[in-house]
C-alpha positions in Angstrom: -24.6 -5.7 11.7 -22.9 -2.4 10.8 -19.2 -1.7 10.2 -18.9 -0.1 13.7 -20.7 -3.1 15.3 -18.3 -5.5 13.6 -15.4 -3.5 14.8 -16.8 -3.6 18.4 -17.4 -7.3 18.1 -13.7 -7.8 17.2 -12.6 -5.5 20.0 -14.7 -7.4 22.6 -13.1 -10.6 21.4 -9.6 -9.2 21.7 -10.2 -7.9 25.2 -10.6 -11.5 26.3 -7.2 -12.6 25.1 -3.9 -12.7 26.9 -1.7 -13.0 23.8 -2.3 -12.3 20.1 -0.3 -13.1 16.9 -0.4 -10.1 14.6 0.6 -10.2 10.9 0.8 -7.2 8.6 1.2 -7.2 4.9 4.5 -5.6 3.9 3.2 -2.3 2.5 2.4 1.0 4.2 -1.3 0.0 4.7 -0.6 -3.4 6.2 2.2 -2.3 8.5 0.3 0.7 9.7 -2.8 -1.4 10.4 -0.8 -3.9 12.3 0.9 -1.2 14.3 -2.4 0.5 15.2 -3.7 -2.8 16.7 -0.5 -3.4 18.5 -0.7 0.0 20.1 -4.3 -0.8 21.2 -3.3 -4.2 22.6 -0.3 -2.9 24.4 -2.4 -0.2 26.2 -4.7 -2.9 27.5 -1.8 -5.1 28.7 -2.4 -7.8 26.1 0.7 -9.5 24.9 1.4 -9.7 21.2 4.0 -10.6 18.6 4.1 -8.5 15.4 5.4 -9.9 12.1 5.4 -8.4 8.6 4.9 -10.7 5.6 4.9 -10.4 1.9 2.2 -13.0 1.5 -0.4 -14.8 3.6 1.5 -16.9 6.2 0.8 -20.5 7.0 -1.3 -20.5 10.1 -1.3 -23.2 12.8 -4.6 -25.0 13.2 -4.9 -23.9 16.9 -8.3 -22.5 17.7 -7.0 -21.3 21.0 -4.4 -19.0 19.5 -5.8 -15.7 18.3 -4.4 -14.5 15.0 -4.9 -11.1 13.3 -4.2 -10.7 9.6 -3.9 -7.1 8.4 -4.3 -6.1 4.8 -4.5 -9.7 3.7 -6.6 -12.8 4.2 -9.9 -11.5 3.1 -9.9 -13.6 -0.1 -8.9 -16.9 1.6 -12.0 -18.9 2.3 -10.1 -21.7 4.0 -8.7 -19.7 6.9 -9.5 -21.0 10.4 -12.9 -19.7 11.5 -11.5 -17.8 14.5 -9.0 -15.8 12.4 -9.4 -12.0 12.8 -9.1 -10.4 9.3 -8.7 -6.7 9.0 -8.7 -6.0 5.3 -10.2 -4.2 2.3 -9.6 -6.5 -0.6 -12.3 -8.5 -2.4 -13.8 -10.7 0.4 -14.2 -14.4 0.5 -13.4 -15.3 4.1 -16.7 -16.1 5.9 -15.4 -15.8 9.5 -17.3 -13.8 12.1 -14.2 -11.6 12.9 -13.7 -10.2 9.4 -13.8 -6.4 9.1 -13.9 -5.3 5.5 -15.6 -2.2 4.0 -16.7 -4.3 1.0 -18.9 -6.4 3.3 -20.8 -3.2 4.3 -21.6 -1.6 0.9 -18.3 0.4 0.5 -15.7 0.1 -2.2 -12.5 -0.9 -0.3 -10.4 0.1 -3.2 -11.5 3.7 -2.9 -12.2 4.1 0.9 -11.2 2.6 4.2 -8.0 0.7 3.8 -6.8 -1.9 6.4 -5.3 0.9 8.5 -8.7 2.6 8.6 -10.4 -0.6 9.6 -7.7 -1.2 12.3 -8.4 2.3 13.6 -12.1 1.5 14.0 -11.1 -1.6 16.1 -8.6 0.4 18.1 -11.2 3.0 18.8 -13.6 0.3 20.1 -10.8 -1.0 22.3 -10.3 2.3 24.1 -9.3 6.0 23.7 -6.9 5.6 20.8 -7.6 8.9 19.0 -3.9 9.7 18.8 -3.5 6.8 16.3 -5.5 8.7 13.6 -2.3 9.8 11.8 -1.2 6.1 11.4 -4.6 5.4 9.9 -3.9 7.9 7.2 -0.8 6.0 6.0 -2.9 3.3 4.3 -5.1 5.9 2.6 -1.9 7.6 1.3 -0.1 4.4 0.4 -3.1 2.9 -1.5 -4.0 6.2 -3.2 -7.4 6.4 -1.7 -9.8 9.4 -1.7 -10.2 11.5 1.5 -14.0 11.0 1.6 -16.6 8.9 3.5 -15.1 7.1 6.4 -11.6 8.2 5.4 -12.8 11.8 5.8 -14.3 10.9 9.2 -11.0 9.6 10.5 -9.1 12.6 9.1 -11.6 15.0 10.7 -11.2 13.2 14.0 -7.4 13.5 13.7 -7.7 17.2 13.0 -10.1 17.8 15.8 -7.8 16.1 18.3 -4.7 18.0 17.0 -3.2 14.8 15.7 -3.3 15.7 12.0 -2.6 19.1 10.5 -3.9 19.7 7.0 -1.6 21.7 4.6 -0.9 22.2 0.9 2.4 21.5 -0.7 4.7 19.2 -2.7 3.6 15.6 -2.3 7.0 14.0 -3.2 8.6 12.2 -0.2 12.1 13.1 0.8 14.3 15.1 3.1 15.7 17.5 0.5 14.5 18.8 -2.9 17.1 16.6 -4.6 15.8 13.5 -2.9 12.2 14.4 -3.6 12.8 14.6 -7.3 15.5 12.0 -7.8 13.6 9.2 -5.9 10.1 10.1 -7.2 8.3 6.8 -7.8 4.7 7.7 -6.7 4.3 9.5 -8.9 7.0 8.4 -11.2 8.1 11.4 -13.1 9.5 10.3 -16.5 12.5 12.4 -17.5 13.2 13.4 -13.8 13.1 10.3 -11.6 16.5 8.8 -11.4 18.1 11.5 -13.6 20.7 13.2 -11.5 21.6 15.8 -14.2 18.1 16.9 -14.8 17.3 17.1 -11.1 20.4 19.2 -10.5 19.4 21.5 -13.3 15.9 21.9 -12.0 17.1 22.8 -8.6 19.8 25.2 -9.9 17.3 27.0 -12.2 14.1 27.0 -10.2 14.3 25.1 -6.9 16.2 27.6 -4.7 14.0 30.7 -5.1 12.0 30.3 -1.9 8.8 29.5 -3.7 7.3 26.2 -4.9 5.7 27.8 -8.0 8.9 28.0 -10.1 9.8 24.5 -9.0 6.4 23.1 -10.1 6.7 24.8 -13.4 10.2 23.3 -13.9 8.8 19.8 -13.0 6.0 20.1 -15.5 8.3 21.4 -18.2 10.8 18.5 -17.7 8.2 15.7 -17.3 5.2 16.7 -19.4 6.5 15.1 -22.6 6.5 11.6 -21.1 4.5 11.7 -17.9 0.7 11.3 -17.8 -1.5 14.1 -16.6 -2.4 12.0 -13.6 1.3 11.9 -12.6 1.6 15.6 -12.8 -1.6 16.1 -10.8 -0.1 14.1 -7.9 3.0 16.3 -7.5 1.2 19.0 -5.5 -1.9 18.8 -3.2 -3.1 18.1 0.2 -0.4 17.3 2.8 -1.0 15.7 6.2 1.2 16.7 9.1 1.2 13.8 11.6 1.9 15.5 15.0 2.5 12.2 17.0 4.7 10.3 14.5 8.5 10.0 14.1 8.3 11.5 10.6 5.8 14.3 10.5 5.0 14.5 6.8 2.3 11.8 6.0 3.4 11.1 2.4 7.0 10.8 3.5 6.3 8.5 6.4 4.1 6.3 4.2 6.9 6.1 1.6 9.5 5.1 4.2 7.2 2.5 5.8 6.3 1.1 2.3 9.9 1.1 1.1 11.3 -0.7 4.2 8.5 -3.2 4.2 8.9 -4.2 0.6 12.7 -4.3 0.9 12.4 -7.0 3.5 12.9 -4.8 6.5 9.4 -5.1 7.9 10.5 -4.9 11.5 12.3 -1.6 10.8 9.1 -0.2 9.2 7.0 -1.4 12.1 9.3 0.2 14.6 8.6 3.6 13.1 4.9 3.1 13.3 5.4 2.0 17.0 7.0 5.5 17.4 10.7 4.5 17.8 13.0 7.0 16.2 16.2 5.1 16.9 16.6 3.7 13.3 15.3 6.6 11.2 18.6 7.0 9.4 18.7 3.3 8.5 15.1 3.5 7.3 15.9 6.4 5.0 18.8 4.5 3.5 16.7 1.3 2.9 14.0 3.4 1.3 16.4 5.2 -1.0 17.8 1.9 -2.2 14.4 0.5 -2.8 13.2 3.5 -4.7 16.3 3.4 -6.9 15.5 -0.2 -7.7 11.9 0.6 -8.6 13.1 3.3 -11.0 15.7 1.0 -12.5 13.0 -1.7 -13.0 10.6 0.8 -14.7 13.3 1.9 -17.1 14.7 -1.6 -17.7 11.4 -3.5 -18.0 11.2 -6.1 -20.8 8.0 -6.8 -22.7 6.9 -10.4 -22.5 6.3 -11.9 -25.9 3.6 -10.2 -28.0 1.4 -9.3 -25.0 1.1 -5.6 -25.0 1.4 -4.1 -21.5 2.9 -7.2 -20.0 6.5 -6.8 -18.7 9.2 -8.7 -16.8 11.2 -7.2 -13.9 14.0 -8.8 -11.9 12.5 -8.7 -8.4 9.1 -9.7 -7.1 9.3 -7.0 -4.4 9.1 -4.4 -7.2 6.1 -5.7 -9.2 3.4 -3.6 -7.5 5.2 -0.3 -7.6 6.3 -0.8 -11.2 2.7 -1.7 -12.2 1.3 1.4 -10.5 3.8 3.6 -12.2 3.1 2.1 -15.7 -0.7 2.4 -15.2 -1.0 5.7 -13.4 2.1 7.7 -14.3 2.9 6.9 -17.9 0.7 6.9 -20.9 -0.3 3.2 -21.1 -2.8 0.9 -22.8 -5.8 -0.8 -21.2 -3.9 -3.5 -19.2 -0.7 -3.5 -17.3 0.9 -6.8 -16.0 4.3 -6.9 -14.3 5.9 -10.3 -13.7 8.9 -11.4 -11.7 10.1 -15.0 -11.5 11.3 -16.5 -8.3 12.6 -19.8 -9.6 9.6 -22.2 -10.0 7.0 -19.5 -9.1 6.2 -16.1 -10.4 4.5 -13.1 -8.9 2.3 -10.9 -11.1 0.9 -7.5 -10.4 -2.0 -6.4 -12.6 -3.7 -3.1 -13.2 -6.7 -2.0 -15.3 -8.1 1.5 -15.8 -10.9 2.8 -13.5 -13.2 2.7 -16.5 -13.1 -1.1 -16.5 -16.2 -2.7 -15.0 -14.9 -6.2 -14.6 -13.8 -7.1 -11.0 -10.1 -7.8 -11.5 -9.6 -9.2 -8.0 -12.2 -11.9 -8.5 -10.9 -12.7 -12.0 -7.3 -13.1 -10.7 -8.5 -15.3 -7.9 -10.3 -17.6 -10.2 -7.6 -17.7 -12.9 -4.9 -18.3 -10.3 -6.8 -21.2 -8.8 -7.1 -22.8 -12.2 -3.3 -22.7 -12.4 -2.8 -24.0 -8.9 -1.8 -20.6 -7.5 -3.4 -17.8 -5.5 -4.7 -14.4 -6.5 -7.0 -11.6 -5.6 -7.1 -7.8 -5.0 -9.4 -5.0 -5.8 -11.6 -4.2 -8.8 -8.8 -2.5 -10.7 -5.6 -3.5 -8.8 -4.6 -7.1 -8.0 -2.0 -9.8 -8.1 -1.3 -13.5 -8.3 1.3 -16.1 -7.6 1.5 -19.0 -9.9 4.0 -21.5 -11.4 6.5 -19.8 -13.6 5.9 -22.4 -16.4 2.2 -21.4 -16.3 2.8 -17.7 -16.9 2.2 -17.8 -20.7 -1.1 -19.6 -20.4 -2.2 -17.4 -17.6 -1.4 -14.2 -19.6 -3.3 -15.6 -22.6 -6.4 -16.3 -20.5 -6.1 -13.0 -18.7 -5.9 -10.9 -21.8 -8.7 -12.8 -23.4 -10.9 -12.2 -20.4 -10.2 -8.5 -20.5 -10.8 -8.0 -24.3 
């Protein structure tokens, strides 16, 4: 069975339903994926309830109740067999309704996020070509390459006047000041969160009507501390999303991601469902969340003698902080960011692309040994374990990656 055939199988199964429970992971990819499927269900007159969750929800053992999990669930072998899983993480769920690029010879870390998989299912449900822009949000949010099936979705969006390719500054924001001050992906050391530096850049270079002086000023201010990869991500391919409530793709992805991780998943989903009523609130939530990410990056505390292992105050921030430390700052081989939530702790782990070990599988196995859960991709993953077990977990993790 091919990827397209699996998407068609899931679509055929959904057409037979009267009501579906839809869960999306609380980042840009998961929320966009869930919204794409809800658009498709709504257009067929199928009832649904959409909920956004930070982790895998407890599912009722009711074989008659269809449930869709977006951007989560693929690593959970114990899910009810009839669960519909739309995901791109390391697979372990053996159900028949599991759409995952890794099951079809693709690297889900690099291409076809959950939103892309959801778009394939929506396309099999009916004419949903206008949703191609939403599919791009997961590609942007998960830093994927625009190649293979991602490129196919992009081309379809362009061909149907849903997506407009452009070139420009990739920093989300409504103003130059907001783009620089709240930069977290990439995080620009020496600029992000520094009001005086941002004001100086804008005063000196940012109001000349051209992006070239601004880019030069950004590089000059950040080059001493930022990684080359961070600077490479400042300017590049933009995606104008002609059907969405915020047209710039990178900006919409950032707002959806920020609201979701700030606990305002319903607000994020409403934007993907094309309601513009709460855009001002969404911007305010996103700004606060990004300020918290920047503060956590700057205030991180090393854990014991483990190089590259840090503690931050809020579990909602661990993934963004880990991404910044691994991608945007000169770092070592391993980055682990931990946040305690009373008796449990959440960890986000990153390794360089040159590492050949499958980090997602390693985290799943180690977390299981400590009575927790874990998983992810080959180079990006996470785990939730008992707080008391964190030292032992870090010891085994670092030993396994030596």
